[in-house]
N, C-alpha and C positions, 0 to 999 in steps of 0.2 A: 941386144941383140933377148927377143922370149926365148921361154925357153919354148923346149918342141920343135921349132925349124930352121932345117936344110939350111947349110952353109949356102948353097947357092940365088937365096932367093931373098930379094934388098929390099927393102920395108921405104915407103913411102907414103904420105900419109893426104888422104883427098884434105882436096879443099872447100873451107866454108861450115857450115854451123856446125855436121859431122865431120869431123879435124878430131876429135879426141875418140870419135866411138867405132871407127871402118879407118884402113887401110890398104895399097895398093903392097900387091904381095909379091909384080911384075911390071918393073922400070919397062919396059918393054914394051908393047900393042903388040898381040898378033894381029895380019894381016887383016883380019875382020873387023877389029877394031876396038874387042870386046879384049876387058880386062881382069885378073883375077885382084875381091878384094876381100877382105876380109876384118870379122865384125875384132872390137878388142879386148872386149869381154868373154865369148865364148871361145872364136880364135873359130868358125865356123865360116864361112868357104863361100863368095857372092863372082857372078857372072855381073862386070861391071861394064853397060854400055856410052853412059852418061850420065845417066837419070838416077837422079835423089829418090825416086816410088819405093823402091822396095828393101832399103836401103833403111828409110827410114817406115815401114812401114815393121821389120822388123826390130827396129828398139822400142815403137811405139809397145807392141805384142811380147816379145825373150827378155828385153829393159823397160820396164815400163819411165822406174827411181830417174833412169837416162838421160829415156824422152823428156820426160816431169821437164825437165833444167833443159834440153832443148826446145823443144814449147815455152819457154817462161820469159827466155834469154828472146824466144822470138817474140813474143808479143810485147816485152818491154822497148826493142826495137823498135816496132808498125807502133806504137805508143809513141818511141817520142820523136819518130822521124813525122805523123803526126801530127805535136805540140811545134814537129817546126816550123813544116808547110805553113798552119793558120798561124802562127807568127812573122814568118814572111809574108806571111798577107799581108795580117796586119799593120807593120813595118812598111813595106811599099804603096801601100795607099794612100793617097795623101793628108792627109790632115782636115778634112775641112770642118767646115768652126760647127759645133752642135748650140741651132737659135737657143736664152732663158728659157722661148719657148718651150721646142722641146723635150729639157731637158726638165721641166715640171710636167710637162703629158708622162716622156721616160716614170719620173717619180709619181705618180698616181698609175699610172696601167700596173706597172708592178707590185702598188699596194697594193689593187684590187684584184691582184695573181692569189697575192700571196693570204690576202684577208679570203674568198673568193674561195679557194684550192684551200688554203689548213696548211699552207706551209709553214717552215716556224722561220721568222723572221732573218735570223742568219744567213740566211743563202741569202741574199745581197753581200757577200762577203768568200760566194764560193768565188775564186777561177777562173773556170770557166764559163758563165756568164758574167765571166770581168771580158774576158775572151768573147765571146759572140756578140755582146752588145758594140764591144772595139768594132769586130768585121761593120756591124750592122750600121752603123754611122763611120763606118771610115775616118774614125779618129780613133787611135790606143792612145792619144791618150784622158777621154773621158773617161769618168769612176764613176763607182755606181752610189747613189747615198747610201746615209750609213743609218746603220744601227734601229738608231736614235730619230731620227728624220723618217723613217716606215713605219715604224710605230707613232708618232705625232699626225700619221698622216690618215693611218685606218680609223688611232682611237678620232680620230675630224670624218671620215666616213659618218662614223657607225652613228656621231651623236648630230650628226645630218639627218638619218637614215630616221631618230629615237626623234627629230623636230617634225619628222613630211608628215 
């Protein structure tokens, strides 16, 4: 039991992302559905009716360092969820064959995009670009062309422009 608490208060932690920051003071909610909840950092008490909005606001404005940790964990969880859902989408798609013609067209389009937008050729090693093309082609086996391949295509495009 934390200092300053009376022995008749039973502490039950709130669930979810705020569990390390708030705890219920009374286990039995009154008839109106409100419970008392306390901030574990500053001991401020709140009426709790099932919404975390005021608790999140309190944490954000009174304990910004702790809030940053909650927000960062939330962002990571959301990023992981998005990444998993994209990979699930890719893995459930049939591996439609990608013809040699489409592969060549993609190499040319990627080289043109890199050359015209000033992007580094290392972008072909980006896993995000790989995922986007796998989704677009509905083929999880597709691999991007190498940097050397793109460099050679750009050099050929440059030579063709000089010869025009």
